[in-house]
Structure formats: structure tokens, C-alpha cells
N, C-alpha and C positions, 0 to 999 in steps of 0.2 A: 224384752219379754224373748229376744232371740235368746238373748243368755239363757232363762228359763228354761225355753224350747232345749236349750242343747245341753242343758244339765239334766233337763229329763231323760232325754236321749241318754245319755252316758249311765247313768243310774240306773233305770230300768232295764236296758240290755244287757247291762255288763254284770247284773248281777249274780246269775249263775250260766253254767255250761260254756261259755265260748271261753277260749284259751287265753287267758289277761284280761279279758273285756273287751276283745277287737273285732271290729263289724257290724253289722247290723243284723236284722230279725234271729236275735239270736235264743227267741222262744221256741223256736223249733228244737232244738236241741233241750227242753226242759220235758222230762217225763211226765204224762200225764197217763199213763196206764198205773193204776194202784200195784198189779201182779207185778210189773217191771218195776216200778217205784223200790216194792219191799227188798227187790234183790239186787238192789244198790244204785239202779236207776238206765244201765244199759246192757241188759240179757238181752240175745239177740236172736237164739233158738226156739222160741218158744211158736212150736209149730203149730200148736191145738188155741191159739188165742188169736180172733181176729185182730184186735187192736196193735200186735205184732209186728203186723204188715205196716203202720205207718215208720217203723223204723229199721226194717227191714223183707223188701218185696220180694226175696225169695223166698220169701216163706208162707206166702199164697197158696193156698191148696185147697184140693176140693171139700175139704172135712168144714172150713169156714162157712160154706155154701148156706145162702141166708141165715145168717147169724150177724147179731147187731150188738155194737159196744158203746155205751157211753161213759163219759168217765167226767169227773171232775175233781179239780186240786187247789185246797185251799191255801195259796200261795203266802209271799211276806205282804205284812202291813197289811192293803186292801184288795189285792193283785189276785186276779180269780183264773184260771186255765182250766178249760174244758175242749174234750176231744171226741169225738163222735167215727165209728167205724162200720162199714160194712159191706158186703161179699156175695156174689149172685154170680151161679152159673149161667152166662150166656146161652151157651148150646153144646153138643157133644167136641163141636168141629173148633169153637174157640177157645171154650174152657169158663174159667171161672176170672171175675175183674174185681176189683177190690177199690171203694171210696171212702175217703177221709174228711173230715173238716178239724183243722185245730183252731182254738181262739184262746186269744190273751187279752183281758180285760184289764186295764191299767189304774179305772175309778175314773172320779172326776176331782180338777184340779182348781182352783183361783188363777185366773187370770191379771195379771199386774202388768205395770208400765216398770219401768228402771227405777221410777221415785217410788213404788210401792205402793200407787196408786191402783186400786181393784176396779177393774170394768167386767165385770163376770165370770164364768166359769167355762172349763172348755175338757174334753174327755178326748182320751187316749187307747187304743188297742190294736194288735195285729191276729190276722187270719191268713190263714193256708187252706187250700181246697187241693186236694191229690185224688189221683188215679192212678191204680197200679196194676201191674200182672206179671205173673212168671211161668216158667215155660223148662219143661224135663227135657234136660240133653238127651235125644234117646240113644238105651241101651246103656244106659249109667243110672247111678243115685245121686247124678248134680243136679239141681235145678238154679236157673240164672231168673231175674226177675229185675224190675225198674218202675219207680214211681214215679211220675211227673207233677210240680206242683206251684200253683199260680199261690203268690205273697201280697198282700195289701197290708200296708203300717200306715197308723193313721195318728198325728197329734195335731190339734188344734185343727188350722185348715191347712197344715202341710200332711203331704200325702208321699209315699213309696210303692211302687210295684215293682216284683221281681220275679224270676223264677228259677227254679231249680228242681233235680232229678238227684233220686237215691237208685244206685246200683247194687246188687246184691248175688253172691256164690254161695250158693247153701249144698252141704252135703247132707243127705239123710237116709237111713235104713233102718227100714221096722227092725230088722235082725240083730241091729248092733246098738249098743247101750250108750254111744255118742253120738254127737252133731258135731259138726262146725262149720264157721261161716266166714265170708270176706264181705266187708261194706264199705261201701263210698256213700256218706251224705251229704246232701245239700250244695253239691256240683251245680254253680250254677249263677247268676249276677243279677243285679238291678237294672230294671228296666227304665225306672224314672225315680230319681234322687228326691231327698227331702229338700237341698238347698244348693243342689248344683254338683256337688262334690260326690263321687260314686265310692260306698265301702265295701268292704269284703262280705262275703254270705260266709258264713259257719262251717267253711268244711270240715268233716272229721271223716277219717278212715279207720276204722277198727276189726278186729279179729275179736270173734267170740266163738264159743260152745259149750257143750254141757256134757255130762257124764251121769247115767244112772246106775247104781251102784246094784250087784244082784242082789244080795241076800239082805239089804236096808233098804226101807223105802224113804229114801232117799234121792234128789236129784240133784249134781252142782252146777254152777254155772261160774263162766269166768269171759269176762271182756279185757280186750290190751285195746285201749282206747286212743285217740290222738295221733298215730302213725304218720300221720303230714306234718305234724311241729313236736319234736322229740323233745326237746328242752320246754316243759312243760310248769316246772316247778318255780313258784314265786315265796320268797323268803318272808314267813310269818314276823307279824312284829312283836308279838309276845313271845317271841325266841332269840329278841334280840338282845346283846349285854351292854351295860352300860358303864362304864370304868369310873374311878373315883376322880377323874377330872371331867366327868360330864361327856366324855367323847362316847356315840353308841355304834356297836360291832353290830352288824346284820347276819341274821342266821346263816351259816355257810351249808348250801347244801351237794351231797355227794352225788357222784354218778350213779351209784345203785340206789340212793333216795329219790333220784328223779326218775330212774326207772320203773319202782316201786310204786310210782304214781299213777303210772298210764294203768293198772290193773285194778277192775272192778269185780267183784267176787258173789258169789247168792247161793241160797241152798233153799231147796224145797221138801220139806216132810210129807211124805204121804201124797206127792203131784199128782195123783191118779183117784183118791179118796173124795169123798164127799164133803170133806172137810183138809183143810192143809196150813201148816203154817211156812213163814217165808222168813228169811234174815239175809239182811247184805250190807257190805261193807266195801265204801269206797274211800281208796286209799287217799286219794288227792285230796279231797274235798276235808277228810277227818286231819290232814297237816294241816289246810290252810285254813280250817275254822279254830285250832286247836288253841285253848287258851290257857297260860303258864300257872301254874298251882290251880287248874279249876278244871272239873270234869264236865264236858260240854255232853260227849257221845256224840258228836260230829263225826260223820263218815258212816253212822251204824242206820241201818233202817229194819225194819222188820212189819210186818203185816199176816193176812189170811182170806182165804178164800173160803167160802160157802156156798156147795150146790145144791140146789132145790128144781127138779126135773128138769125145764128148759131156763132156769133163770141161776146164773150164776155173782155171786155178790163178791168183792173185792176190797180189802181194804190195805193201805198204809200208813205208816207213820214214819214221818223222815225229817231229820236235821238240815236245811239250807243255811241257817246262821245260828249262832251262838246260843242266842236270847231268843228266839222263836220256836216254837212245834207246828208241822205244817203234817196235813191231813189230806191224804187221796183216796178217793173214791170209785169204784167201778161197779159197771154192771153191764153182763152179759146175757143177750136174750138169743136164743136159738128159735129159728121159727121153724125149721123143720123137724122139732120132735127133741124128747129126752136129751140131753147131753150123755154121751158115753163116756 
């Protein structure tokens, strides 16, 4: 039974986003917003999306007042991710605060002992509750923000609690076509562990930005991720070579190849229109999920957004595994009136 639980931990948490599958609470780095997923999964400067604050608290601003975001990701197998975000102005002195909930449901599992004798079923889930706030540095166009997160993970009768914070610094000026940001996510620790062994929380340090083209209705996004661990490349077994003697040589990864795996790119067509299209490319995901002589389209993502007065619907199609497609759905509701 203990072996089964450990195996579940490894397979569930290592499936995405944590570098090399290390640590615990990796669900924190899975994008649940359809807009973000369509742009490659790690866009950081969407100033007009209440869901963005879950990834970059420095983007919290007054335009998010009374906006609600509800998101669902149909992940691999029967795993489902859901999140919700809401922002509200307290008063003129305090300003606006942001709250969010992220939930990962891993489904139902058969419980059995080491001899395979079944004794029932059990469930597993992850939950994070966050509160965020941002502040404009006086006399500048820089914003600083922070999220505080309480994290709970449960597998059968094993559980773990953790605490983490996100920190962001954002440059945003209405008259300029560009924005850029520096973000530290998931800086924290486990408070209680599953079996007495403390594991690492998926810390991630990123640089990101966007650029709005002047004469073409396109906004480009870029992110450089995992700055806390430069060597993120893992050899792809599909690229290994076997000689006539049966000896296997693993893929050799160059410095340039490893460097490029830190980049996530995205583009949004008609970003301020009633209907827009999005395309993203995650280079590391594409490299790691590539299959020899088979087109998997791994690394690519695309989606669209449809604005309807107070509502906005977003959809994203992504490939987190060569053999399975995933869809993300988001609904944004503006309780203050029609979206601008």
C-alpha cells in the first residue's frame, strides 16, 4: 500500500511543469486559464485578465474590480484542474485585493495491499487558496505585488500542508507598446509532510513581457522560465541512437538547445476585439515530447476568446502528452458592467 501511494505521488506530481519532476505541489505550475494556456502556458503580463494574478500578483489593478474568473482544465486521463479568481476594491485607501482558489482532482483509485487484495477505494486532491495585493511605486510606472498561498494535498489518509508566496515586479505604461515583469513563484515550504520527509515546493523564477505591434492587431508575449535552474534539459529517449552492437547513446543537448528550452512564446490576434485568436509555443515541452518520425504537435497550443457584453469565454487546446489532447475552458464575468 505504501508503495502504491509513493508511486501515485511520483506519477501525479511529476507529469508537468516541475523541472525534472522534483518536489511536491507541482499542480501550482499548471495553467488553468484558457487564455494563458493558449499562449504557451506561462504568459505573465495580461493586465486585463483577473486570472493572471494567480501567476503574477503585480498585475492586480483597478480594472479587475468585481471581475470573476472560472476555469476548468480537462487534463490527462481523469485528472481535472479548476480555479477561480475574484478581485474587489476595498476602499480608496486600501485599493484592490485579489482572491483565488486552485483545485486539482486526481480521481478515484483502488486501494490494495502488497498482495493485490483490494480493500476499497480512495481519492486524491490538491488545493491552494490565495490572497494577493499590488502597489504602484510612487512617481513611477512600476508595480509590486504579492500572493500568499495556503496549500493542502491529500492522498487517502495521508496529507500535507504548505505555505508559499508569489512576488512580482511589473513595468506597465499605457502610452508604451511594451510591458515587462520579473516574477518569483512558490517561495515557501511544507508545514506538515506526507511521511516525515520534507520535499521541495516548485519554486520558479521568470522574466516575461509583451509587445503590441503598432500597425497590426497583434500582441506578442514571451517568457524566460526556470531561471533558478539553468540546466532544465532532459534527453528524449526518442532521439537516442542504437549501434549495431546494441549500445544506446543518449541525445546530447548543447548549451544553445538548453538555453532555448527556457523560452515560451505566444501571440494574440485582435487582442482588444470582440473575437481574438491565440497561438503559443513552449519549446521545452516540444523537445521533451517529440517522437521520432511522428508529428505530435507537442509544444504548440492555440485558442480563441469571445467577448459578449459582461461575459468573456476563452478556450485553449494544448498537448501535454503525445497521445492525448487537453482542453481548457474559462468564463470571465464582469459584475461592474460591459467590458471595455
